[in-house]
C-alpha positions in Angstrom: 11.3 -2.0 11.7 8.6 -2.8 14.2 9.4 -0.9 17.4 8.3 -1.8 20.9 5.2 0.5 20.6 4.0 -1.0 17.3 1.4 -3.4 18.6 -1.3 -4.1 16.0 0.8 -3.0 13.1 0.5 -4.8 9.8 3.0 -5.1 7.0 2.8 -6.9 3.6 5.9 -6.9 1.4 5.9 -8.1 -2.2 9.1 -8.7 -4.2 8.3 -9.4 -7.8 10.9 -9.8 -10.5 10.9 -10.3 -14.3 13.9 -12.3 -15.6 14.8 -10.8 -19.0 17.4 -13.2 -20.2 19.3 -16.4 -19.4 22.0 -14.5 -17.5 19.7 -12.7 -15.1 18.9 -13.9 -11.6 17.1 -12.6 -8.6 17.7 -13.2 -4.9 15.1 -12.2 -2.4 16.3 -11.9 1.1 13.6 -10.3 3.3 14.8 -8.6 6.5 12.5 -7.2 9.2 13.6 -6.0 12.6 10.8 -6.8 15.0 10.7 -5.7 18.6 7.0 -6.5 19.4 5.2 -9.8 19.2 1.8 -8.2 18.5 2.4 -7.4 14.8 1.4 -9.1 11.6 4.0 -9.5 8.8 3.6 -11.1 5.4 6.2 -11.5 2.7 5.9 -12.9 -0.8 8.2 -13.2 -3.8 7.5 -14.0 -7.4 10.1 -14.5 -10.1 8.9 -15.0 -13.7 9.9 -14.6 -17.3 7.8 -13.0 -20.0 5.7 -15.9 -21.3 5.6 -16.9 -24.9 1.8 -16.7 -24.7 1.9 -13.0 -23.6 4.2 -12.2 -26.5 2.2 -14.3 -29.0 -1.1 -12.5 -28.0 0.3 -9.0 -28.3 2.2 -9.8 -31.5 -1.1 -11.3 -33.0 -2.6 -7.8 -32.3 0.1 -6.2 -34.6 2.9 -5.3 -32.2 6.4 -6.2 -32.9 8.3 -8.5 -30.4 10.2 -5.4 -29.1 6.9 -3.4 -28.7 5.2 -6.3 -27.0 8.1 -6.9 -24.6 8.3 -3.2 -23.7 4.5 -3.1 -23.1 4.8 -6.1 -20.7 7.7 -4.5 -18.8 5.9 -1.2 -18.6 2.8 -2.9 -17.2 5.0 -4.8 -14.7 6.5 -1.6 -13.3 3.3 0.5 -13.4 2.2 -0.2 -9.8 5.6 1.1 -8.7 5.7 4.1 -11.0 2.2 5.1 -9.9 3.6 5.7 -6.4 6.4 8.0 -7.6 6.1 11.8 -8.1 5.1 12.4 -11.8 8.5 13.7 -12.9 10.3 10.6 -11.5 7.7 8.3 -13.1 8.2 9.9 -16.5 11.9 9.7 -16.3 11.8 6.0 -15.2 9.5 5.1 -18.0 11.8 7.0 -20.5 14.9 5.1 -19.1 13.1 1.8 -19.4 12.1 2.6 -23.0 15.6 3.6 -23.8 17.1 0.5 -22.3 14.6 -1.7 -24.2 15.5 -0.2 -27.6 17.3 -2.9 -29.6 17.2 -5.4 -26.7 15.0 -7.9 -28.6 15.8 -9.6 -31.8 
């Protein structure tokens, strides 16, 4: 929310998504409440799948498909987990690893 006294404020919002299977989908619906015309607001969204090229590269380096997929997902969420308190980041990474077990192949 940009209040009446927020002149000169700047906001940049990114909404990035990895689609993991054919059933997955992502809807990005930005909402910002603005009460001042002297603000700058940017929004972007990116929806992607894990590319075959990424998997091929990592698998050519000796990783299994599951290991390569997990590495790509962990790299995707790293900017977010870096902002969390350490104990939350560790738990989130553990949950992602647990969820990824057996999800490929």
